[in-house]
N, C-alpha and C positions, 0 to 999 in steps of 0.2 A: 541627215545623215552626211559628213562631211563631203566633199564633191570630189574635189583632187587633193593630193599631196607632193606636196613638189619639197624633193631632199636636196639639202647644200651641203655637201662634203667639201669640209674647211681645214686648211692645212696653211701655217702662217701665211693669213691670208691678210694681215692687216690695215693695207695700202688698200684694197679693191673689196674687202666685205659691203663695206657701205653700200658702196653702188650697188651690188649685186641685189643685198635686201632692199633696197630700194624702190628697186625697178622691179623687185617682185610683191611689195607692198602696194605698192601705184599701179594694181593693174584695173582693167577695166572690168573685168568678172564679177558679177551680180550674183552668183551663189559660194555656201560655206568653202573657202576651201583654208589648208593649212601650210604652213612653210616649216619645213623639221629642218636647223641646221644642224648639225654631227662636226664639233669639232675635236681634229683628230690631233689630239694633243700636241696642240701648236705652243712655241715657245715665245709666242710674242702676245701681242696685245686683241688677237683675233677674237678666243672666249669673252672677253671683257665686251670686246663692240658686239658680237651677237645676243650676251646678256643684255646689254643697252639698249638693244632694238626690241627686246623679249619684253623687258619692263614696258615699252610705251607701248605695244602690241601684243598684251598679253592671252586677246583670243585669236590673233592669228601664226605667232611665232611660238617653235618650240627650240628649246636649246637642251642638246645631250652632249656632256665631255665622255671623252673615253681618251685612253690610253693610243701613243702614235701606232697602226695598224695600216696604214694605207688607205687609201682612197673608196678600193672597193670595199674592205671591211666596212668601212665608215658609211659607205650606201648601205649595206648589209642590214647595221644598226637602226639604221634611219628605215631602212623597209619594215621593218621588226614593230616601228612604232607608230608606220603609217595608216589615217582611217580612212581616207578617201575610196572610194569608188574606183577612180586613176592616180595615177601617179606620174610624176616627171622627176626631171633630175636638171640640177643647175651647177656648174661649177661656180667656185666663190669667187674665181677670177672675172667673168662674167656674168652676162647682163642681157635683160630681154625687154623685148617692145611690150608696148601697154595690150594691147591685144593680145598677148603672148597665148596667155588659157584661154581666154574666152573665145579666139578662133581657134585651137587646137582642139576645143570641149565640142565646139559647134558643129566643126566637121566628122569628128568621129564617132559624135550622134547621127548624126545625119545620114552615114553612110555604114553605121553597126560594123565600122572596121574595130579590130584587133587594138592595130597601132595606126597615129596619125601622125605624119612628118611634115616638117615644114622646110624652109630654105633658113641658109646662113650666110650671117654678114660676116666675114671674117677680116682682124687690125693683126697686122704683123709690125708691133714697136720697134723693132729693129732695124727693120726695113722702110718704116716709116710707110708702110701702105697697106690699105683696106678694098674690098672687094664684097659685092654682094654674089654669093656663089648659090649658084641654080643647081636643085638636086636634078632635075631631070627636063626636058623639053615638054614639059605635060600641062594641062589645066589641072583645075583642082576635081576631085574626087576619086574615085577606086582607081589604083595601079597596078599593074602585072609586078607578082612578087618576084618572078623569075629575071625581070626587068629590073628592076630597083636595086637587087644584087649585085648585078652585070657591069650596070650603067651608071647610076647616080653619086651623086657626091653628096658627102657625109652620112652615107649609108653604115656607117659602123658605130659613128656617134651616139652616143646613149642620150644627147642630152638635149635634140630638137625632136624630142617623139613626146608622143600620151599616149599610155601604154593603158589598158584595163587591167585591173588589179589583178585578176586572177593568173597572168603572165608570172609575175612573183612568185606564186605561188610554188611552182617546180624550178626557178633558175634563180640561181644568186653569183656574184662578185667574186674572183676568186683574189689574191691577195698577192699581186703580180702589178706590175706594168704593164699597157695594154690591156687594161682588162676591159676596156669596151671592143677593142678587135678579137678580143675573144671568145665574146658571149652576144654581142648585138646581133649580128646574122645568123647564126645557127636560131637566133630566137624568133628572127625575120621569118624564116625557112619555115617554122612549123606555125603560122599566122595561117589563117583563113583568107582576111582580109587585111589589105591596107591601102590608109588613103593619103589624098597629098596636098598639102597649101603651099602654094606658090610664093608664098611672100615670104623674104628672110626676118622672121621673128625672134630670131636667135643671136646674139652677137657675142662672136669666140675672138676671144685677146690671148694673144701668143707674146708673150712676153719673155725675156733671158731667164728666168724662174721658172718656165715653166717644166713640168716632170718631164717630158722626155728631151729638151733640151739641149743636156750636156752629155753628147753622143759618148764619151767615154765611161759614163759609168756601167759598172758589169750588171748593173739588173738590169738593163738593156738588152738583155739576153733571153728577157721575158716572150718579147716577140716572136720567139720561132716558137715558141710553145703556143702562142696566141695564133699564128698561122694552123698548127697542125689541130686545134681546138676548134677551128675556125672551118675546116673543112670535114674533120672524123662526128662534129656535133650536129651538122646540118640535118635537115630533112634528106632524106634519098632521093625525093622528086625535084631537089637543086642543089642536088651534088656537084653535079658539071659547072652551075652557077658559079656556085661557093669555090672551087676550085678557080675559075676563071676569074674571080676577083682578088682571090688571095697570090695568083700569077701576074697581075696587072700591078698589085699593089709591089709585088718582090722588086719587079724591074722597075719599079718607082725607086724603090729602095737602092737598088744595085749602080743607080745613076746619082745617088741624095752624097755628095762629100762627107759627110759627116758619120755615114755610113761604110766609108771603106774600113772602118777598122773591124768589121764583120763581115765583109765582104768573101771571105770562104765558107763563112756558117751558113749564108742566103742563098751561095749556089751549092754548097751541100745539101739543105733541105729542099730547092728547086728538084733536085736532080733524084732525090729519095721518094718525091710527092708522088716521081713518075705519072707525069700529067699528059704524055705525048697521046693517048688513046681517047682524050677528050676535044668530042667533035668541036662545042664552042671555040676551041685552043687553037685547034688546028685549020680553022677556018678565019681567025683571026689576025689581025694584023702583029699578034705578040708571038705568034708560030716560029717565023725566023731568030729571034731572040732566045725564046725557051729549047731548041734546037742548040743554038750556039755555047750555052750556060751547061745544058744537058749533057755536053760533051766535053767539055770544059775539065782539063785535069790538074786537080789541086796537090800541093803536099799533104803527106798523110796526117793523120792527127797526133802521131808519135812525138814526144817531146822530151828530148833529154838537158840535164841542168848537173854543172858539178855539184857537191855533195854541201860545199859549204856557199853556194848559191843562194838567192831570195827566194828560193822555192814557195814559201807561202806566198809571196807577192804575184807571184807569177799564176798563182791556183787562184788567185781571186779573179783574175782576170784571161778565164780560162772557159771553155763550155764542153766537158767532158773529154780532153784530151787524155789521151793514155800518156803518161808523167811517170818517169824513171831518171833517178839521180847516178850519178857514178862519179867515179876514180877516177883522175887522169892519169896514173900508172897504170891501171888496164883498157888502155887504149885499142887494143886489138880485138878485143872481148867488144867494144861499144859499137868500134868502126865495121865489124862483122853483123851485128845487128843492125846496126842503120844502114847496110848496103840492100838488105833483104827488105827491111821494113819502113826506108826513107823514113822523113822526119825532120825537125829542127831541135838543133844541138847550141846552148848556151854556155858560151865559157866567159872565164872570169864572175866579178859580180855585178852584172847587168841587172837595173829595176826596169820591171814595166812601167810603163804611162800610160796602156791602153790596151785593149783586145789584138791579138797579131793576128785577123782577119784577113786584111794585106797582105801579111809578106806571106803569107799561105795560099795565098791567090797568084804572086808573081812568077811562083817558077823556082827553078834552083838559081840560089842564092850565097854569095859570101862578104858579112858585114866586116869591115876592118875600119881600124881605131889605131894612128902610129905604128902600120905595118902591122899591128896581129887580128889575127880573126878574133872576132869578138865572137861571131854568130854564123851557125850555118845551115842552109835547108837547103835540103837534097831527095830527089823524087827517087823511088826503087833502083839499086844497081844503075848506078849512076856513076861513067869510067871513074871521077873522081874521087870517090870514095876505096871504090877496088886499088886505084895508084896507091893512095894513104898507107892500104893495110898489107900493101906489099915492098913499102921500104922501108930500109933500115933507120934506126933513131925514132925519135920523139915525132908522134903525127904531129902535135902545134907547130913545132921547128917545119915542117915539111909546108903546113898550110901557112906558115909565116913567110916563106921564100916566094909561094904561090900568090899572097894579098899583098905582097911587096914589087911585085916584076911580073903583073897578070901576062902582060905579052908576050913573056917566053914558054905560056902554057897552052897558047891557044887553043891548040887540037882538044887541048885536056879538058878547058875551059870551056867548048863551043857554045854551051847556052848558061852556064852561070854567069846572073848578074854581080858586079862588085860594087858592093854601094860599103857608104862609111856611116859612123856612129851619125854624124849632124844632120846627113840627109834621114833621117832615123829616128830624130829626136822626140818626135809627136808616140813612136810607137817604145821605144827604150833608151834607158840612161846608163852610166856607171854610175854605181852606187856610191 
């Protein structure tokens, strides 16, 4: 019987796939193993490169081609074809050390664990930086599962681990970004034994075209589904550990520059998860930050857009906002609703460049362009809206007066931030 199946999901990795497959072929593992390459509808030479390796290693490599469905579903395809008693994963742009398979295989059998994990060597290409990342300050052997969930580096990755095949009879990857974050911690939480190899056997290569590098990609909204699943699908015994892990990760996300486009969504999720009764969190250094964000007041998810604006574009970049279109000639009705509900109003033909989670987290704001108000964000019952409702004439004219000479309205605008479109060019622009 095949001892190990290694699944390589590949999409447009013609420059790096050869390095990955070469490292897998040159393993010092002296038992039978297979490499399953799933080409996920690549548009470059990835498939041809994989087939060339297959031609030279027919007893070792199997190549499957499918239409593009994402990395998670490509891995599921590989799992269906896998024959090994143990399962591993390798990303097509990464590579492994020659003793990767033999060391993990020896470890998982020695300790009769469900999963064996190893350390990772990380390479950040754009930063010209690399580092061995130690998972835990532990020696080789069985490790505490709760400790691994709460403290370990690299704990949510699928590829620095060797799994017993039976695990994957019950689990599968979703069609999403952050499919590892969504699934791996829940899998670990349902294990009986977890063993550890304190060696960096896996090399993780983070380059400019990595899946999650482009933070403006609306697909990254999947991270919020992943966090919810990480907690809800965890074994009850390790629920507090999973919540702790999720909070720790979200606090890092909240300070990551690229994730500022999603700032309000992270804060909302943190508030909705209701983690205040978690004893691990209450006794940790993260609790003050949790309290701060848990009490943070955001602009509501109500979004109002002129009927002739780029509503379709806005919908792409949002995440369950409550959308309404409005006609300028019905301003009183619009302002009355905004007064009671709060939200973001977009005037003129603005196009989004990213999600506006950062704007919803800044508080009340007015965005001006050439002394015109082009965007307005207001919390419920703000005096500015009440003022506009009770003024005669066109409320846009009144807004223009405020925008052009805000110092005359200091009391009215006591907590409204004045910005220009230039300052927000990473978020929106004039169509």
